[in-house]
PANUFI-899570 format. One record per atom (N, C-alpha, C, O, CB): residue number from 1; y, z negated, x negated; atom name. Coordinates in nm, 2 decimals. Last residue first. Glycine has a CB too. Layout:
# PANUFI-899570
NUM  Y  Z  X  CA
...
***
This chain:
# PANUFI-899570
54  -1.78  -2.92  20.50  N
54  -1.76  -2.84  20.38  CA
54  -1.86  -2.72  20.37  C
54  -1.86  -2.65  20.27  O
54  -1.79  -2.93  20.26  CB
53  -1.58  -3.06  20.75  N
53  -1.71  -2.99  20.72  CA
53  -1.68  -2.91  20.59  C
53  -1.58  -2.84  20.58  O
53  -1.75  -2.90  20.84  CB
52  -1.44  -3.37  20.78  N
52  -1.42  -3.24  20.72  CA
52  -1.56  -3.18  20.70  C
52  -1.64  -3.24  20.63  O
52  -1.33  -3.25  20.59  CB
51  -1.51  -3.60  20.90  N
51  -1.37  -3.56  20.92  CA
51  -1.34  -3.42  20.86  C
51  -1.24  -3.36  20.89  O
51  -1.27  -3.66  20.85  CB
50  -1.75  -3.74  21.08  N
50  -1.73  -3.64  20.98  CA
50  -1.59  -3.58  21.00  C
50  -1.56  -3.52  21.11  O
50  -1.84  -3.52  21.00  CB
49  -1.82  -4.07  21.13  N
49  -1.73  -3.97  21.17  CA
49  -1.72  -3.87  21.06  C
49  -1.68  -3.90  20.94  O
49  -1.59  -4.02  21.21  CB
48  -2.09  -4.27  21.24  N
48  -2.01  -4.21  21.14  CA
48  -1.93  -4.10  21.19  C
48  -1.97  -4.03  21.29  O
48  -2.10  -4.16  21.02  CB
47  -2.28  -4.55  21.32  N
47  -2.18  -4.45  21.37  CA
47  -2.10  -4.40  21.25  C
47  -2.06  -4.47  21.16  O
47  -2.08  -4.51  21.47  CB
46  -2.61  -4.60  21.27  N
46  -2.48  -4.61  21.20  CA
46  -2.38  -4.51  21.25  C
46  -2.40  -4.39  21.23  O
46  -2.50  -4.60  21.05  CB
45  -2.85  -4.55  21.39  N
45  -2.78  -4.68  21.41  CA
45  -2.64  -4.69  21.35  C
45  -2.57  -4.79  21.39  O
45  -2.87  -4.79  21.35  CB
44  -2.93  -4.30  21.30  N
44  -2.92  -4.33  21.45  CA
44  -2.84  -4.45  21.48  C
44  -2.78  -4.46  21.58  O
44  -3.06  -4.33  21.51  CB
43  -2.95  -4.33  21.03  N
43  -2.85  -4.24  21.08  CA
43  -2.83  -4.27  21.23  C
43  -2.72  -4.25  21.28  O
43  -2.89  -4.10  21.06  CB
42  -2.99  -4.68  20.94  N
42  -3.04  -4.55  20.97  CA
42  -2.93  -4.46  21.03  C
42  -2.83  -4.52  21.08  O
42  -3.16  -4.56  21.07  CB
41  -2.94  -4.91  20.66  N
41  -2.92  -4.86  20.79  CA
41  -2.99  -4.73  20.82  C
41  -3.05  -4.67  20.72  O
41  -2.76  -4.84  20.81  CB
40  -2.91  -5.02  20.41  N
40  -3.01  -5.07  20.49  CA
40  -2.99  -5.03  20.64  C
40  -3.03  -5.11  20.73  O
40  -3.01  -5.22  20.49  CB
39  -2.74  -4.91  20.23  N
39  -2.68  -5.00  20.33  CA
39  -2.78  -5.06  20.42  C
39  -2.75  -5.16  20.49  O
39  -2.58  -4.92  20.41  CB
38  -2.92  -4.75  20.09  N
38  -2.86  -4.85  20.02  CA
38  -2.80  -4.96  20.11  C
38  -2.80  -5.08  20.09  O
38  -2.75  -4.79  19.93  CB
37  -2.98  -4.57  20.30  N
37  -3.09  -4.66  20.25  CA
37  -3.03  -4.78  20.17  C
37  -3.07  -4.89  20.19  O
37  -3.18  -4.58  20.15  CB
36  -2.74  -4.44  20.33  N
36  -2.79  -4.52  20.44  CA
36  -2.90  -4.62  20.39  C
36  -2.90  -4.73  20.44  O
36  -2.84  -4.43  20.55  CB
35  -2.73  -4.31  20.08  N
35  -2.62  -4.40  20.12  CA
35  -2.67  -4.50  20.23  C
35  -2.65  -4.62  20.22  O
35  -2.50  -4.33  20.16  CB
34  -2.95  -4.15  20.11  N
34  -2.95  -4.25  20.00  CA
34  -2.85  -4.35  20.04  C
34  -2.87  -4.47  20.02  O
34  -2.92  -4.19  19.87  CB
33  -2.87  -3.97  20.31  N
33  -2.98  -4.06  20.34  CA
33  -2.99  -4.18  20.23  C
33  -3.02  -4.29  20.27  O
33  -3.11  -3.99  20.33  CB
32  -2.65  -3.84  20.18  N
32  -2.63  -3.92  20.30  CA
32  -2.74  -4.02  20.32  C
32  -2.72  -4.14  20.35  O
32  -2.61  -3.83  20.42  CB
31  -2.61  -3.85  19.83  N
31  -2.69  -3.80  19.95  CA
31  -2.67  -3.89  20.06  C
31  -2.68  -4.01  20.04  O
31  -2.84  -3.77  19.91  CB
30  -2.28  -3.84  19.71  N
30  -2.41  -3.92  19.72  CA
30  -2.48  -3.85  19.84  C
30  -2.42  -3.81  19.94  O
30  -2.38  -4.07  19.75  CB
29  -2.03  -3.72  19.48  N
29  -2.11  -3.72  19.60  CA
29  -2.23  -3.81  19.59  C
29  -2.27  -3.85  19.49  O
29  -2.16  -3.58  19.63  CB
28  -1.88  -3.68  19.25  N
28  -1.84  -3.79  19.34  CA
28  -1.93  -3.79  19.47  C
28  -1.89  -3.87  19.56  O
28  -1.70  -3.78  19.37  CB
27  -1.94  -3.46  19.09  N
27  -1.95  -3.59  19.03  CA
27  -1.93  -3.71  19.13  C
27  -1.96  -3.82  19.09  O
27  -1.85  -3.60  18.92  CB
26  -1.89  -3.23  19.24  N
26  -2.03  -3.26  19.20  CA
26  -2.05  -3.40  19.14  C
26  -2.16  -3.45  19.14  O
26  -2.08  -3.16  19.09  CB
25  -1.65  -3.32  19.49  N
25  -1.69  -3.26  19.36  CA
25  -1.84  -3.30  19.33  C
25  -1.89  -3.38  19.40  O
25  -1.60  -3.31  19.25  CB
24  -1.40  -3.37  19.72  N
24  -1.54  -3.34  19.70  CA
24  -1.56  -3.27  19.56  C
24  -1.48  -3.18  19.53  O
24  -1.59  -3.24  19.81  CB
23  -1.18  -3.64  19.68  N
23  -1.19  -3.49  19.67  CA
23  -1.34  -3.46  19.65  C
23  -1.40  -3.52  19.55  O
23  -1.10  -3.43  19.56  CB
22  -1.17  -3.92  19.90  N
22  -1.20  -3.86  19.77  CA
22  -1.21  -3.70  19.79  C
22  -1.24  -3.65  19.89  O
22  -1.32  -3.91  19.71  CB
21  -1.15  -4.04  20.15  N
21  -1.03  -4.03  20.07  CA
21  -1.05  -3.96  19.93  C
21  -0.95  -3.95  19.86  O
21  -0.98  -4.17  20.04  CB
20  -1.40  -4.04  20.26  N
20  -1.30  -3.97  20.33  CA
20  -1.17  -3.95  20.24  C
20  -1.10  -3.85  20.26  O
20  -1.26  -4.03  20.46  CB
19  -1.66  -4.00  20.01  N
19  -1.56  -4.09  20.08  CA
19  -1.45  -4.00  20.14  C
19  -1.41  -3.90  20.08  O
19  -1.50  -4.20  19.99  CB
18  -1.91  -3.76  20.08  N
18  -1.80  -3.81  20.00  CA
18  -1.72  -3.91  20.08  C
18  -1.71  -3.89  20.20  O
18  -1.71  -3.70  19.94  CB
17  -2.24  -3.64  20.09  N
17  -2.13  -3.70  20.15  CA
17  -2.03  -3.75  20.04  C
17  -2.07  -3.79  19.93  O
17  -2.17  -3.82  20.25  CB
16  -2.48  -3.38  20.14  N
16  -2.40  -3.46  20.05  CA
16  -2.28  -3.52  20.12  C
16  -2.23  -3.46  20.21  O
16  -2.36  -3.38  19.93  CB
15  -2.64  -3.22  20.30  N
15  -2.62  -3.36  20.34  CA
15  -2.56  -3.45  20.23  C
15  -2.58  -3.57  20.23  O
15  -2.75  -3.42  20.38  CB
14  -2.64  -2.95  20.26  N
14  -2.72  -3.03  20.17  CA
14  -2.71  -3.18  20.20  C
14  -2.78  -3.26  20.13  O
14  -2.67  -3.00  20.03  CB
13  -2.51  -2.83  20.48  N
13  -2.62  -2.76  20.42  CA
13  -2.70  -2.85  20.33  C
13  -2.82  -2.83  20.33  O
13  -2.56  -2.65  20.33  CB
12  -2.29  -2.99  20.56  N
12  -2.40  -2.96  20.66  CA
12  -2.53  -2.90  20.59  C
12  -2.64  -2.92  20.63  O
12  -2.36  -2.87  20.77  CB
11  -2.14  -3.23  20.38  N
11  -2.19  -3.10  20.37  CA
11  -2.31  -3.08  20.47  C
11  -2.41  -3.14  20.45  O
11  -2.22  -3.06  20.23  CB
10  -1.88  -3.45  20.49  N
10  -2.03  -3.42  20.48  CA
10  -2.06  -3.27  20.47  C
10  -2.00  -3.20  20.55  O
10  -2.10  -3.49  20.60  CB
9  -1.68  -3.72  20.44  N
9  -1.68  -3.57  20.44  CA
9  -1.83  -3.54  20.41  C
9  -1.89  -3.60  20.32  O
9  -1.58  -3.51  20.32  CB
8  -1.67  -4.01  20.66  N
8  -1.70  -3.93  20.54  CA
8  -1.68  -3.79  20.55  C
8  -1.65  -3.73  20.66  O
8  -1.85  -3.96  20.51  CB
7  -1.66  -4.32  20.76  N
7  -1.58  -4.20  20.78  CA
7  -1.60  -4.13  20.65  C
7  -1.56  -4.17  20.54  O
7  -1.43  -4.23  20.80  CB
6  -1.88  -4.56  20.93  N
6  -1.85  -4.47  20.81  CA
6  -1.76  -4.36  20.85  C
6  -1.77  -4.30  20.96  O
6  -1.98  -4.42  20.75  CB
5  -1.92  -4.88  20.99  N
5  -1.87  -4.76  21.05  CA
5  -1.82  -4.67  20.94  C
5  -1.73  -4.71  20.87  O
5  -1.76  -4.79  21.16  CB
4  -2.18  -5.13  20.99  N
4  -2.09  -5.04  20.92  CA
4  -2.04  -4.93  21.01  C
4  -2.11  -4.89  21.10  O
4  -2.15  -4.98  20.79  CB
3  -2.39  -5.25  21.10  N
3  -2.29  -5.34  21.05  CA
3  -2.17  -5.26  20.99  C
3  -2.07  -5.32  20.94  O
3  -2.35  -5.43  20.94  CB
2  -2.53  -5.14  21.42  N
2  -2.49  -5.12  21.28  CA
2  -2.39  -5.23  21.23  C
2  -2.31  -5.28  21.31  O
2  -2.43  -4.98  21.26  CB
1  -2.80  -5.25  21.61  N
1  -2.66  -5.23  21.60  CA
1  -2.62  -5.23  21.45  C
1  -2.67  -5.30  21.37  O
1  -2.58  -5.35  21.67  CB
***
């Protein structure tokens, strides 16, 4: 079970993610897997909502 629920903007081509409230740019992204690693979670265990495809 996950400790987090994420709402992000995610690029399908490169798996970059941005906070739902930030404007996508080269300076504000993080790789989705790196974010999950930092949180100690896996993609299968962490519910996330993609609110905008880029």
